[in-house]
ZAKEGU-547512 format. One line per field, with one value per residue (C-alpha): residue number from 1; x, y, z. Coordinates in steps of 0.02 Angstrom, whole numbers, always signed. Example, Ala and Ser with C-alpha at 12.3 -4.5 7.8 and 13.67 -1.06 7.14 Angstrom:
BEGIN
seq = (1, 2)
x = (+615, +684)
y = (-225, -53)
z = (+390, +357)
//
This chain:
BEGIN
seq = (1, 2, 3, 4, 5, 6, 7, 8, 9, 10, 11, 12, 13, 14, 15, 16, 17, 18, 19, 20, 21, 22, 23, 24, 25, 26, 27, 28, 29, 30, 31, 32, 33, 34, 35, 36, 37, 38, 39, 40, 41, 42, 43, 44, 45, 46, 47, 48, 49, 50, 51, 52, 53, 54, 55, 56, 57, 58, 59, 60, 61, 62, 63, 64, 65, 66, 67, 68, 69, 70, 71, 72, 73, 74, 75, 76, 77, 78, 79, 80, 81, 82, 83, 84, 85, 86, 87, 88, 89, 90, 91, 92, 93, 94, 95, 96, 97, 98, 99, 100, 101, 102, 103, 104, 105, 106, 107, 108, 109, 110, 111, 112, 113, 114, 115, 116, 117, 118, 119, 120, 121, 122, 123, 124, 125, 126, 127, 128, 129, 130, 131, 132, 133, 134, 135, 136, 137, 138, 139, 140, 141, 142, 143, 144, 145, 146, 147, 148, 149, 150, 151, 152, 153, 154, 155, 156, 157, 158, 159, 160, 161, 162, 163, 164, 165, 166, 167, 168, 169, 170, 171, 172, 173, 174, 175, 176, 177, 178, 179, 180, 181, 182, 183, 184, 185, 186, 187, 188, 189, 190, 191, 192, 193, 194, 195, 196, 197, 198, 199, 200, 201, 202, 203, 204, 205, 206, 207, 208, 209, 210, 211, 212, 213, 214, 215, 216, 217, 218, 219, 220, 221, 222, 223, 224, 225, 226, 227, 228, 229, 230, 231, 232)
x = (-1683, -1566, -1623, -1474, -1496, -1553, -1628, -1659, -1794, -1807, -1904, -1989, -1819, -1701, -1559, -1447, -1427, -1317, -1278, -1266, -1180, -1054, -1024, -901, -1048, -1100, -1270, -1298, -1190, -1128, -1081, -981, -888, -846, -786, -672, -598, -566, -486, -349, -296, -130, -142, -180, -307, -387, -448, -617, -745, -917, -1037, -1203, -1224, -1397, -1370, -1179, -1145, -975, -913, -951, -860, -704, -710, -716, -585, -467, -476, -427, -481, -541, -701, -820, -996, -1092, -1277, -1403, -1558, -1566, -1717, -1616, -1470, -1586, -1676, -1513, -1444, -1601, -1623, -1445, -1321, -1140, -1019, -930, -761, -791, -699, -850, -908, -1076, -1108, -1288, -1244, -1255, -1103, -1080, -1077, -990, -841, -795, -747, -631, -445, -338, -246, -328, -422, -362, -533, -690, -846, -999, -1155, -1294, -1472, -1617, -1779, -1693, -1557, -1383, -1398, -1322, -1228, -1125, -1068, -1027, -855, -860, -887, -751, -633, -672, -639, -471, -430, -465, -386, -210, -77, -117, -301, -453, -627, -763, -939, -1097, -1203, -1368, -1385, -1433, -1373, -1316, -1256, -1276, -1238, -1087, -1016, -1028, -952, -806, -768, -760, -654, -527, -414, -397, -299, -348, -531, -600, -785, -877, -1054, -1173, -1205, -1392, -1356, -1238, -1368, -1495, -1622, -1644, -1570, -1432, -1279, -1111, -964, -836, -664, -542, -376, -240, -344, -245, -212, -341, -487, -652, -556, -421, -481, -639, -797, -890, -1035, -965, -889, -738, -681, -512, -390, -446, -603, -669, -650, -730, -881, -906, -793, -653, -582, -416, -253, -116)
y = (+1158, +1016, +842, +815, +980, +950, +1103, +1105, +1225, +1283, +1427, +1453, +1490, +1394, +1360, +1247, +1188, +1040, +973, +788, +749, +891, +954, +1084, +1179, +1308, +1377, +1516, +1669, +1692, +1508, +1528, +1673, +1565, +1434, +1566, +1600, +1415, +1398, +1524, +1438, +1344, +1185, +1015, +952, +1077, +1050, +1136, +1164, +1208, +1294, +1255, +1118, +1110, +1006, +1007, +1105, +1174, +1015, +920, +1054, +1041, +851, +859, +995, +946, +757, +688, +848, +810, +909, +927, +997, +1065, +1055, +1057, +1015, +825, +819, +911, +790, +641, +717, +753, +579, +503, +616, +673, +562, +612, +518, +371, +406, +594, +632, +734, +706, +779, +816, +853, +1001, +1190, +1293, +1369, +1199, +1102, +1217, +1190, +1010, +1062, +1058, +1215, +1263, +1119, +1202, +1286, +1362, +1394, +1428, +1506, +1482, +1450, +1514, +1504, +1586, +1659, +1747, +1706, +1677, +1822, +1702, +1645, +1822, +1873, +1917, +1760, +1646, +1736, +1700, +1516, +1527, +1609, +1466, +1327, +1410, +1353, +1483, +1546, +1499, +1594, +1626, +1649, +1703, +1728, +1867, +1941, +2128, +2292, +2473, +2538, +2358, +2347, +2159, +2170, +2320, +2231, +2073, +2167, +2243, +2068, +1985, +2122, +2046, +1890, +1982, +2052, +2080, +2065, +2084, +2039, +2091, +2109, +2288, +2271, +2234, +2383, +2499, +2447, +2382, +2226, +2131, +2021, +1915, +1987, +1868, +1919, +1837, +1869, +1805, +1757, +1799, +1749, +1870, +1859, +1833, +1812, +1776, +1873, +1988, +1994, +1940, +2067, +2146, +2097, +2225, +2177, +2284, +2264, +2368, +2547, +2518, +2402, +2539, +2669, +2562, +2454, +2524, +2450, +2324, +2400, +2348, +2478)
z = (+1991, +1947, +1991, +2107, +2201, +2379, +2464, +2651, +2711, +2891, +2969, +2800, +2722, +2610, +2730, +2626, +2447, +2403, +2231, +2274, +2109, +2126, +2304, +2237, +2161, +2290, +2247, +2374, +2345, +2522, +2532, +2371, +2454, +2605, +2482, +2404, +2576, +2607, +2436, +2475, +2636, +2624, +2517, +2590, +2717, +2834, +3011, +3011, +3147, +3080, +3201, +3118, +2991, +2910, +2751, +2774, +2615, +2666, +2753, +2592, +2492, +2600, +2592, +2402, +2376, +2517, +2544, +2715, +2803, +2980, +3009, +3155, +3137, +3287, +3244, +3388, +3285, +3296, +3179, +3046, +3065, +3046, +2896, +2806, +2845, +2769, +2619, +2577, +2670, +2683, +2570, +2652, +2733, +2718, +2879, +2938, +3117, +3166, +3349, +3405, +3515, +3507, +3465, +3638, +3722, +3585, +3566, +3748, +3706, +3563, +3602, +3609, +3448, +3354, +3210, +3051, +3017, +3117, +3013, +3095, +2991, +3116, +3122, +3242, +3190, +3038, +3139, +3201, +3390, +3484, +3597, +3446, +3403, +3581, +3647, +3754, +3605, +3506, +3651, +3632, +3445, +3482, +3600, +3474, +3322, +3280, +3235, +3061, +3083, +3019, +3087, +2956, +3002, +2900, +2975, +2919, +2940, +2858, +2875, +2997, +3031, +3220, +3224, +3110, +3204, +3371, +3296, +3217, +3386, +3459, +3324, +3292, +3427, +3318, +3184, +3015, +2973, +2796, +2753, +2594, +2548, +2401, +2341, +2375, +2558, +2570, +2493, +2623, +2499, +2604, +2747, +2679, +2711, +2758, +2771, +2902, +2902, +3044, +3105, +2982, +2827, +2670, +2529, +2390, +2509, +2416, +2257, +2167, +2100, +2203, +2110, +2005, +2095, +2265, +2382, +2488, +2636, +2718, +2819, +2845, +2740, +2876, +3005, +2894, +2851, +3007, +3144, +3246, +3125, +3072, +3155, +3166)
//
């Protein structure tokens, strides 16, 4: 790996990878797909709430690609925050504020209609906590999202996608639903990442055209594959 690549391992898994010399380089595939979604949001600074921080890969990306973006990171693992601050500190004047609190508690302190994007990328024991994919949490996301805002979540699942199906049922009230996944995940060869975007999802989500070897579901295709995501 490159000398400037900082990799954070938790729960015997690589949770984050940050190129300290070039924060616009997104190493993990699913993180690159979330970056694609952020890139097609309207130009200029974005107000972003990150639920889960780890090594702050996406906050650093937004700070580099959209300067002056006010960002808040909810990361409950104080030891992780301290390790990252010591080993891979955030750039000065990044606009990134890190709060040592879990997503359920931290989102309650966020003002109504104050965020352009909410990103859920949080893991405990290698899984996304169920409390962060619940209908109650989605209601809080709806409250803090500004008009035209988008909710992006990274979920880990495999066919028949029980977690994604339940999540799609919860987020469909936010607006459009678009899902991106690797073919290997869709074929059930292994448990893998599925990125679910909901709300005011811009055209060209996940890149335009979508990346080779990456399946994108939207409209009726979401309903057919995952249930309950199509708006009529």
